[in-house]
C-alpha positions as CSV (number, residue, x, y, z in Angstrom):
1,X,-72.5,91.5,-61.9
2,X,-70.3,94.4,-59.5
3,X,-72.5,94.2,-56.6
4,X,-71.9,90.2,-56.6
5,X,-68.2,90.4,-56.8
6,X,-68.0,93.4,-54.0
7,X,-70.7,91.4,-51.9
8,X,-68.5,88.2,-52.2
9,X,-65.3,90.7,-50.7
10,X,-66.8,92.0,-48.3
11,X,-68.1,88.6,-46.9
12,X,-64.1,87.5,-46.8
13,X,-63.0,90.5,-45.1
14,X,-60.5,91.5,-48.0
15,X,-59.8,95.1,-49.0
16,X,-60.4,96.2,-52.3
17,X,-58.2,99.3,-53.7
18,X,-59.8,100.5,-57.5
19,X,-57.1,102.1,-59.7
20,X,-58.9,105.5,-60.9
21,X,-57.6,106.9,-64.1
22,X,-55.5,109.9,-64.3
23,X,-56.8,113.0,-64.5
24,X,-56.3,115.1,-67.7
25,X,-55.3,118.8,-67.5
26,X,-57.0,120.8,-69.9
27,X,-54.4,123.8,-69.5
28,X,-50.8,122.1,-69.4
29,X,-49.4,125.7,-68.0
30,X,-51.4,124.7,-64.9
31,X,-48.9,121.7,-64.0
32,X,-46.5,124.5,-63.9
33,X,-48.2,126.3,-61.2
34,X,-46.7,125.1,-58.2
35,X,-42.6,124.7,-59.4
36,X,-43.1,128.6,-60.3
37,X,-44.2,129.0,-56.6
38,X,-41.1,127.7,-55.5
39,X,-38.7,129.2,-58.3
40,X,-39.8,132.6,-57.4
41,X,-41.5,132.9,-61.0
42,X,-43.9,135.7,-60.0
43,X,-41.2,138.3,-58.5
44,X,-41.7,141.7,-59.8
45,X,-39.9,142.8,-62.6
46,X,-37.9,145.7,-60.5
47,X,-36.7,142.9,-58.1
48,X,-35.1,140.8,-61.0
49,X,-33.0,144.3,-62.2
50,X,-32.0,145.0,-58.7
51,X,-31.2,141.4,-57.8
52,X,-27.5,141.6,-59.0
53,X,-25.5,138.5,-59.7
54,X,-23.1,138.0,-56.7
55,X,-20.2,136.7,-58.6
56,X,-19.1,140.6,-59.0
57,X,-19.0,140.8,-55.0
58,X,-17.0,137.8,-54.6
59,X,-14.0,139.0,-56.5
60,X,-14.5,142.8,-54.6
61,X,-12.1,141.5,-51.8
62,X,-9.6,140.9,-54.0
63,X,-9.7,143.6,-56.2
64,X,-9.8,146.4,-53.2
65,X,-6.4,148.7,-53.0
66,X,-6.7,149.5,-49.3
67,X,-7.4,146.4,-47.4
68,X,-9.0,148.7,-44.0
69,X,-12.1,147.9,-41.8
70,X,-14.3,150.7,-43.6
71,X,-13.4,149.2,-47.1
72,X,-14.7,146.0,-45.7
73,X,-17.9,147.1,-44.2
74,X,-18.3,149.2,-47.4
75,X,-18.5,145.9,-49.6
76,X,-21.0,144.2,-47.1
77,X,-23.0,146.9,-47.3
78,X,-23.1,147.1,-50.9
79,X,-24.2,143.6,-51.2
80,X,-27.0,144.2,-49.2
81,X,-28.3,147.3,-50.4
82,X,-27.6,145.8,-54.3
83,X,-28.9,141.7,-53.1
84,X,-32.6,142.2,-51.8
85,X,-33.3,138.3,-51.9
86,X,-29.6,137.6,-50.9
87,X,-28.7,135.2,-53.4
88,X,-25.3,133.9,-53.1
89,X,-25.3,134.6,-49.1
90,X,-23.6,131.3,-48.5
91,X,-20.7,131.6,-50.9
92,X,-20.6,135.2,-50.3
93,X,-19.9,134.7,-46.3
94,X,-17.5,132.1,-47.1
95,X,-15.4,134.2,-49.4
96,X,-15.6,136.7,-46.5
97,X,-14.5,134.6,-44.0
98,X,-11.0,134.1,-45.7
99,X,-10.3,137.8,-46.2
100,X,-10.8,138.9,-42.7
101,X,-7.4,138.0,-41.8
102,X,-6.1,140.3,-44.8
103,X,-8.3,142.9,-43.8
104,X,-7.5,143.2,-40.1
105,X,-10.8,142.7,-38.7
106,X,-10.5,139.0,-37.5
107,X,-10.6,139.9,-33.9
108,X,-13.6,142.8,-34.4
109,X,-16.9,141.4,-33.1
110,X,-18.9,144.1,-34.5
111,X,-17.7,142.8,-38.0
112,X,-18.7,139.3,-37.2
113,X,-22.1,140.9,-36.4
114,X,-22.3,142.5,-39.9
115,X,-21.2,139.6,-41.4
116,X,-23.6,137.2,-40.1
117,X,-26.7,139.8,-40.6
118,X,-26.3,138.5,-44.3
119,X,-28.3,135.7,-43.6
120,X,-31.9,136.3,-44.6
121,X,-34.4,136.3,-41.3
122,X,-37.0,133.5,-40.4
123,X,-36.4,131.5,-43.7
124,X,-34.5,128.9,-41.9
125,X,-36.3,128.3,-38.7
126,X,-38.0,124.8,-38.8
127,X,-41.3,124.4,-38.8
128,X,-41.7,120.8,-37.4
129,X,-40.0,118.2,-35.8
130,X,-38.8,116.8,-39.0
131,X,-37.3,119.6,-40.3
132,X,-35.3,119.8,-37.1
133,X,-34.2,116.1,-37.2
134,X,-32.6,116.3,-40.7
135,X,-30.8,119.9,-40.2
136,X,-33.1,122.4,-42.2
137,X,-31.1,124.4,-44.4
138,X,-27.7,122.5,-43.7
139,X,-25.3,124.8,-45.8
140,X,-26.6,128.0,-44.3
141,X,-26.2,126.4,-40.8
142,X,-22.6,125.2,-41.1
143,X,-21.3,128.4,-42.7
144,X,-22.6,130.2,-39.4
145,X,-20.7,127.5,-37.3
146,X,-17.7,128.1,-39.6
147,X,-18.4,131.9,-38.6
148,X,-18.4,131.3,-34.8
149,X,-15.4,128.9,-35.1
150,X,-13.2,131.8,-36.5
151,X,-14.6,133.8,-33.7
152,X,-13.3,130.9,-31.6
153,X,-10.0,130.9,-33.2
154,X,-9.3,134.4,-32.8
155,X,-10.4,134.5,-29.1
156,X,-13.4,136.8,-29.8
157,X,-16.1,136.1,-27.5
158,X,-19.8,136.7,-28.8
159,X,-22.4,138.8,-26.7
160,X,-26.2,138.4,-26.0
161,X,-26.7,140.2,-29.6
162,X,-25.5,137.6,-31.2
163,X,-27.6,135.0,-29.7
164,X,-30.7,137.0,-30.7
165,X,-29.5,137.0,-34.1
166,X,-29.0,133.4,-34.1
167,X,-32.2,132.8,-32.7
168,X,-33.7,135.6,-35.3
169,X,-32.5,133.3,-38.1
170,X,-32.1,129.6,-37.5
171,X,-34.4,129.1,-34.2
172,X,-33.9,127.7,-30.9
173,X,-33.0,124.2,-32.5
174,X,-30.6,125.1,-34.9
175,X,-27.4,124.0,-34.8
176,X,-25.3,127.4,-34.7
177,X,-27.1,128.3,-31.7
178,X,-26.0,124.9,-29.7
179,X,-22.4,126.3,-30.9
180,X,-22.9,129.5,-29.0
181,X,-24.0,128.1,-26.2
182,X,-21.3,126.0,-25.7
183,X,-18.6,128.9,-26.6
184,X,-20.4,131.1,-23.7
185,X,-19.6,127.9,-21.1
186,X,-16.1,127.5,-21.9
187,X,-14.6,130.8,-23.3
188,X,-15.0,132.9,-20.3
189,X,-13.5,130.2,-18.1
190,X,-10.1,130.6,-20.5
191,X,-10.6,134.1,-21.3
192,X,-8.3,135.5,-18.3
193,X,-5.9,132.5,-17.5
194,X,-2.9,133.4,-19.2
195,X,0.0,134.2,-16.5
196,X,1.2,136.6,-19.1
197,X,-1.5,138.7,-20.0
198,X,-1.5,141.1,-22.9
199,X,-3.5,144.1,-24.3
200,X,-5.8,143.4,-26.8
201,X,-5.1,144.2,-29.4
202,X,-1.5,143.2,-29.3
203,X,1.0,146.4,-29.3
204,X,2.5,146.5,-32.6
205,X,5.6,148.2,-31.4
206,X,8.5,146.1,-31.7
207,X,10.3,147.6,-28.4
208,X,6.9,146.9,-26.6
209,X,6.8,143.5,-27.4
210,X,10.4,142.9,-26.6
211,X,10.2,144.1,-23.0
212,X,7.1,141.8,-22.5
213,X,8.7,139.0,-24.3
214,X,11.5,139.2,-21.6
215,X,9.4,139.4,-18.8
216,X,7.5,136.4,-19.9
217,X,10.9,134.4,-20.4
218,X,12.5,135.6,-17.3
219,X,9.5,135.1,-14.9
220,X,10.8,132.1,-13.4
221,X,12.8,134.7,-11.1
222,X,11.0,137.3,-9.6
223,X,14.0,139.2,-8.9
224,X,14.9,139.5,-12.5
225,X,15.4,143.5,-13.8
226,X,14.1,144.6,-17.3
227,X,16.8,147.3,-18.6
228,X,16.9,149.2,-22.0
229,X,20.3,150.0,-23.8
230,X,20.8,152.3,-26.4
231,X,23.6,150.9,-28.5
232,X,24.4,154.6,-29.4
233,X,25.6,155.4,-25.9
234,X,28.6,152.4,-26.4
235,X,31.8,153.9,-28.0
236,X,32.6,152.3,-31.3
237,X,29.2,150.8,-31.8
238,X,28.3,150.5,-35.7
239,X,24.5,149.8,-35.2
240,X,22.2,152.3,-34.0
241,X,19.3,149.9,-32.3
242,X,18.0,149.2,-28.7
243,X,18.5,146.4,-26.6
244,X,15.9,144.9,-24.0
245,X,18.2,142.6,-21.0
246,X,17.1,140.9,-18.6
247,X,18.9,139.4,-15.4
248,X,18.3,138.9,-11.9
249,X,20.8,139.8,-9.1
250,X,20.8,135.5,-8.3
251,X,22.6,135.7,-12.3
252,X,24.8,138.3,-11.1
253,X,26.4,136.2,-8.5
254,X,26.5,133.0,-10.5
255,X,28.2,135.1,-13.3
256,X,31.1,136.5,-10.2
257,X,32.1,132.8,-9.3
258,X,31.9,132.0,-13.0
259,X,35.8,130.8,-13.7
260,X,37.8,132.9,-15.9
261,X,39.5,130.0,-17.9
262,X,36.1,128.5,-18.9
263,X,34.4,130.6,-22.1
264,X,30.9,131.4,-21.8
265,X,28.1,131.8,-24.9
266,X,25.9,134.0,-26.3
267,X,23.5,131.6,-28.1
268,X,20.4,132.3,-30.5
269,X,18.0,133.4,-31.8
270,X,15.5,131.7,-29.8
271,X,11.5,132.4,-30.5
272,X,8.9,133.4,-27.8
273,X,5.4,134.7,-29.0
274,X,3.2,137.3,-27.5
275,X,-0.2,137.1,-28.7
276,X,0.2,136.6,-32.5
277,X,3.6,138.2,-32.1
278,X,6.6,136.6,-32.7
279,X,10.0,137.9,-31.1
280,X,13.4,136.7,-31.0
281,X,15.5,136.5,-28.4
282,X,19.2,135.4,-27.1
283,X,21.0,134.2,-23.8
284,X,23.8,134.2,-22.1
285,X,25.1,130.8,-21.0
286,X,27.9,128.9,-19.3
287,X,29.2,125.5,-18.9
288,X,27.3,123.0,-16.7
289,X,28.8,123.2,-13.2
290,X,29.9,120.1,-11.9
291,X,28.5,119.7,-8.3
292,X,28.3,117.2,-5.9
293,X,25.1,115.5,-5.8
294,X,22.2,117.1,-4.2
295,X,20.4,115.4,-1.4
296,X,17.1,116.5,0.1
297,X,17.2,117.7,3.3
298,X,13.5,117.6,3.5
299,X,13.5,113.6,2.8
300,X,12.9,111.2,5.7
301,X,12.7,108.0,4.4
302,X,16.5,107.5,5.6
303,X,17.0,109.6,8.7
304,X,20.9,108.8,10.1
305,X,22.0,110.1,13.4
306,X,23.9,113.6,12.7
307,X,26.6,112.9,15.8
308,X,28.1,110.2,13.9
309,X,27.2,111.0,9.9
310,X,29.4,114.0,9.4
311,X,28.5,115.1,5.7
312,X,28.7,118.4,4.0
313,X,25.4,120.4,3.8
314,X,25.0,120.8,-0.1
315,X,22.8,123.6,-1.2
316,X,19.8,122.8,-4.1
317,X,21.0,124.1,-7.7
318,X,19.3,127.4,-8.5
319,X,16.2,127.8,-11.3
320,X,18.7,129.1,-13.8
321,X,21.6,126.1,-13.1
322,X,19.7,123.5,-15.7
323,X,21.2,120.6,-17.0
324,X,22.5,121.9,-20.3
325,X,24.4,124.9,-18.7
326,X,24.2,128.4,-16.3
327,X,22.0,130.9,-17.8
328,X,23.0,134.6,-16.8
329,X,21.3,136.6,-18.9
330,X,18.7,136.9,-21.7
331,X,18.1,140.0,-24.6
332,X,16.3,141.0,-27.7
333,X,17.7,143.5,-29.7
334,X,16.4,145.7,-32.8
335,X,18.3,143.9,-35.5
336,X,19.0,141.0,-33.7
337,X,22.8,140.6,-35.2
338,X,26.1,140.1,-34.0
339,X,27.0,143.9,-33.9
340,X,24.0,144.8,-31.1
341,X,24.8,141.3,-29.4
342,X,28.3,142.6,-29.1
343,X,27.1,145.8,-27.5
344,X,24.7,144.0,-25.2
345,X,28.0,142.6,-23.6
346,X,29.7,145.7,-23.5
347,X,26.8,147.4,-21.9
348,X,26.7,144.4,-19.2
349,X,30.4,144.9,-18.5
350,X,29.6,148.3,-17.0
351,X,27.6,146.6,-13.9
352,X,29.8,143.2,-14.4
353,X,33.3,143.7,-14.7
354,X,34.4,139.7,-14.6
355,X,33.2,139.9,-17.9
356,X,36.0,141.8,-19.1
357,X,38.2,138.4,-18.1
358,X,35.4,135.7,-19.1
359,X,36.1,135.4,-22.9
360,X,32.7,135.2,-24.8
361,X,31.9,133.1,-27.8
362,X,29.3,134.0,-30.2
363,X,27.1,131.0,-31.3
364,X,24.5,133.3,-33.1
365,X,22.9,131.2,-36.0
366,X,22.1,132.8,-39.4
367,X,18.6,133.5,-40.8
368,X,19.3,132.7,-43.8
369,X,18.4,128.9,-45.0
370,X,19.8,128.9,-48.6
371,X,23.1,126.6,-49.1
372,X,25.9,128.2,-50.2
373,X,28.6,126.5,-52.5
374,X,32.2,127.5,-53.4
375,X,32.7,127.3,-56.8
376,X,35.5,124.7,-57.6
377,X,36.2,122.7,-60.4
378,X,34.5,119.5,-59.3
379,X,31.4,121.5,-58.7
380,X,31.5,122.9,-62.4
381,X,31.9,119.8,-63.2
382,X,29.0,118.4,-61.5
383,X,26.8,121.3,-62.5
384,X,27.4,120.5,-66.2
385,X,26.8,116.5,-65.8
386,X,23.4,117.6,-64.2
387,X,22.4,120.2,-66.9
388,X,23.2,117.6,-69.6
């Protein structure tokens, strides 16, 4: 009977799929063999003892007392030595990246290499085209990209050794290696384009930073001279601090032509950044000078005969004469107080005697942002109603 049915099926050209009964497994434990392989069920007992949980290592960055580079590297070494299988390496790297600023290692290339070395080698390399298309081990690749983005944010340029490390970890088709190549293309182009270069790492001395800040702010005039004063050299000075002043010869001539009847103002503080450090500075500004409308002498759109067109030649305004006023000098002090600014004006009076005649008004904003109220009966009644 079966031969007749098969013969009729073959003559019609229709394929037949015969269902086979499921195979019975004699030993139930054999069905869990493949699962045990993928979950590392055949690990040695000694490996399980040495493989400590990484939860304690995640708290090591927060519980440590001295936050220094050597302490940070010791935590990384302990994690590598106590965790042979590198369990929880993604979470460990994420926590380590967040604490790099606190330990002051966010600009150290060697520390980034040691942190990248936490990832296992060879395991995340795709073996076929399908693993490459679906981004083999995405969490590990994303955490490596976060590490490279941290380097890019802190202006740390990678080197060839880091490229070899990424090749050994993710292979040539990994997304972190593509990020590395983009960084190596763009970062060298912008590495030395800053017109106000600063040493790396940036100096911590506020006096050196103030001198760099004044040279940066006053770079519009190449004749600017930066002078340092000590308030202890001024008679009747209250504070003992330093003053870094910037003033050019052109600004001195503008100050000499200032009318003694119109006051000048000491304004600030304003903010300027030197690398990752913030410096406050103050300016000595006068009022806007009323001048005749300036005409560009190089403009040839309306040429007139000079024999019949008698006009006064008006010089062009200087770079210090802006729309909001005329700037005479700038400074940064060690305390940024009114007493130090008063000593600054007295230091400038030695070279600019006209400051003894011109009235100087201090318009210095306070650093405290809390609102202060005068206690009156009305305010007390309002406070009582609000409490009720």
